[in-house]
N, C-alpha and C positions, 0 to 999 in steps of 0.2 A: 504493500500500500504506500510505499514511499513515493511512487510516481502517480498517485491518484490525481494530482493536478493536471497531468497530461491526459488522463483518461476520462475524467468527469468534468462537466461544466459546473460552475458555481451556481447554486440555487438562489433565486430571488426570495425575499421575504414573502411568506404566504400566511402568516398569522399576525394579527394585531389585537391589542387590548385597549380599552378605554372605559372610563367610568360612565355609567348610564344612570340617569335619575330614576328613582323608584316609579314604577308604572309605565315607563317608556319602553316601547319595543323597537329596537333598532331595525332598520331596513337593510336589504342587501346593498343598496346604493350607498347608504351611510357607511357600511363596512368597507366597501371598495374605496370610498373617499378617504377614510381613515388609513387604509393600507397604503394608498398613494402618498398621503401625508407622511407616513412613517418612512417610506422608501426615499422620498425626496429630502426630508429634513431630519431624519433620525429620530430616536426616541425623545419624547417630551410629554408634558401632562395631557395632551390631547390624543396621543397615539403612542403606545409603548409596548414593550415585550415582557415576558417573564424574567428575562435577564436584567432588564432595567426598569423595575417597577416604580410607579409614582403613587403617592398617597391620594386617597379620595379627596375631593375638593373641601369637604367639611371635616376632615380629620387632621391629625397632627403628623409628625414625621414617622417614617417607617424604618424598621431595622431590617437589613438584609439577613437572610438565613444562609449561613455559610455551611454548605454540605461538606462532610469529611469522609466521603466514600473512598474506598481503596482505589 
């Protein structure tokens, strides 16, 4: 697998997270727009990933969970 960069194309982002107000049901179009936002501007409060979480708008700071798997 040392030469995997020669054999495989790099995958684009395909998962995006964002905070949704209670009672709101996001549309597919909203999800696509958030994904494009993440792809073009990187993670921020309006579009982020599990790797770079952001706190909910009405909450305080969050502590990252540092996994210590072998």
